[in-house]
VOGUMAR-463614 format. One line per field, with one value per residue (C-alpha): residue in three letters; z, y, x. Coordinates in Angstrom, 1 decimal, padded with zeros to 4 digits. Each point is the difference from the previous one (the first is absolute). Layout:
BEGIN
res c(ALA,...)
up c(Z,...)
north c(Y,...)
east c(X,...)
***
This chain:
BEGIN
res c(MET,GLY,ASP,LYS,SER,PRO,GLY,ARG,ARG,PRO,GLY,ASP,PRO,LEU,ALA,SER,HIS,PRO,GLY,ARG,GLN,PRO,GLY,GLU,PRO,ARG,ASP,GLU,ARG,SER,ASP,ARG,ARG,PRO,ASP,ALA,GLY,LEU,VAL,ASP,ALA,ALA,ASP,ILE,VAL,PHE,SER,ALA,THR,VAL,ARG,ALA,ASP,SER,VAL,ALA,PHE,GLU,GLU,ALA,PRO,SER,VAL,ALA,VAL,THR,PHE,SER,GLY,GLU,PRO,ALA,HIS,GLU,SER,GLY,SER,GLY,SER,ARG,ARG,THR,GLY,LEU,PRO,GLU,HIS,VAL,SER,GLU,GLY,GLU,THR,TYR,ARG,ALA,VAL,ARG,VAL,ASP,TYR,VAL,ILE,ALA,ALA,ARG,VAL,VAL,ALA,ASP,GLU,THR,PRO,ALA,PRO,ASP,GLU,ASP,ASP,PRO)
up c(112.3,000.1,000.3,-002.7,000.3,-002.8,-001.4,001.8,-001.6,001.2,001.6,001.2,002.8,002.1,-000.9,003.6,001.1,-002.2,002.7,000.2,-002.3,-001.2,002.7,002.7,003.2,000.3,003.1,-000.5,002.4,-002.4,-003.3,-001.7,-003.8,-002.2,000.0,-002.5,-002.0,-000.9,-000.7,-002.4,-001.8,-000.1,-003.2,001.7,003.0,001.5,002.8,001.2,002.9,002.2,002.5,002.4,002.6,002.1,-000.5,002.2,-000.8,001.0,-000.7,-000.2,-003.6,-001.0,-002.9,-002.1,-003.3,-002.0,-003.0,-002.1,-003.9,-002.2,-001.0,003.5,001.7,002.8,001.8,003.1,001.4,003.2,001.5,002.1,002.2,002.1,002.5,-000.8,001.8,-001.8,001.5,000.7,002.8,-000.7,001.2,000.7,-002.1,-001.3,-001.3,-002.2,-002.2,-002.8,-001.7,-003.0,-001.5,-002.8,-001.9,-002.3,-001.9,-002.3,-002.3,000.3,-003.3,-000.3,-000.9,-001.7,-003.8,-001.2,-002.1,-003.9,-001.3,-003.2,002.6,000.2)
north c(012.3,-001.7,001.3,002.6,-000.5,-000.8,-003.6,-000.7,-001.0,000.5,-003.0,-000.8,-002.7,002.1,003.4,000.1,000.4,002.9,000.6,-003.5,-000.3,-003.1,-001.6,002.2,-001.7,-000.5,-001.0,-003.9,-000.7,001.7,000.2,-003.2,001.4,-000.3,003.3,002.6,-000.6,-003.6,001.0,002.9,-002.5,-002.9,-001.6,-001.2,001.4,-001.4,001.7,-000.1,001.4,-002.0,001.6,-001.3,001.2,-003.6,-002.8,-003.2,-003.2,-003.3,-001.2,002.2,-000.1,-001.1,002.0,000.6,001.5,-001.4,001.1,-002.4,-000.5,001.4,002.5,001.1,002.3,002.6,-000.2,001.1,-000.3,001.1,001.8,003.0,-000.7,001.8,-001.4,-003.5,-001.4,-002.1,-002.9,-000.3,-002.2,-002.3,000.9,003.9,002.7,002.5,003.2,002.9,-002.0,001.0,-001.9,001.6,-002.7,000.3,-002.4,001.2,-001.8,001.1,-001.9,000.1,-000.1,-002.4,001.9,-003.4,000.2,-003.2,-002.2,000.5,-003.2,000.1,-000.4,-003.6)
east c(-009.3,003.5,003.2,001.2,003.7,002.4,-000.3,-003.3,-003.0,-003.7,-001.1,003.6,-000.1,002.4,-001.2,-001.7,003.6,001.3,002.6,001.7,003.0,001.5,002.3,-001.8,-000.8,-003.7,-002.3,000.4,-003.0,-002.3,001.5,002.0,-001.0,003.3,001.8,-000.7,003.2,-001.1,-003.5,001.4,002.4,-002.5,-001.0,-003.1,-001.9,-003.1,-001.8,-003.3,-002.1,-002.5,-002.2,-002.7,-002.3,000.9,002.0,000.3,002.2,-001.3,003.7,003.1,001.2,003.4,001.1,003.2,001.0,003.1,001.6,001.8,001.4,002.3,001.6,000.8,-002.1,000.0,-003.6,-001.9,-003.4,-001.8,-002.8,-001.3,-002.5,-002.3,-002.3,001.4,003.2,002.5,-000.8,-003.8,-001.6,-002.4,-003.5,000.7,-002.0,001.7,-001.7,000.7,002.6,002.1,002.9,002.2,002.2,002.6,001.9,002.9,002.6,002.8,001.8,003.7,001.5,003.0,003.2,001.4,-000.2,-001.4,002.2,000.1,-001.6,002.4,002.8,001.3)
***
């Protein structure tokens, strides 16, 4: 199980896409996860898989992921869904659902040296 290509770890959130390389186009309708380059370089990666025999929504959820803070960062998040559209309909039952979700963030080092405290 998992991708055996160099730089990949068992349980890697993108291991199910062994042929997808950083920057390579992907089917945007089904896979909105961050590309392999960001995941490989990330300082933190959170991944989760959720499965359900069936699920229905009384109210369509409004969801968002935001990244903020210092120092600067490069980040991305997204899911690959099976049996569940990007925007769900209220009252509809979806069957054989699987959602693979990944959040990845990499700190971008500030190239400007900090001023020396001894300098006036």
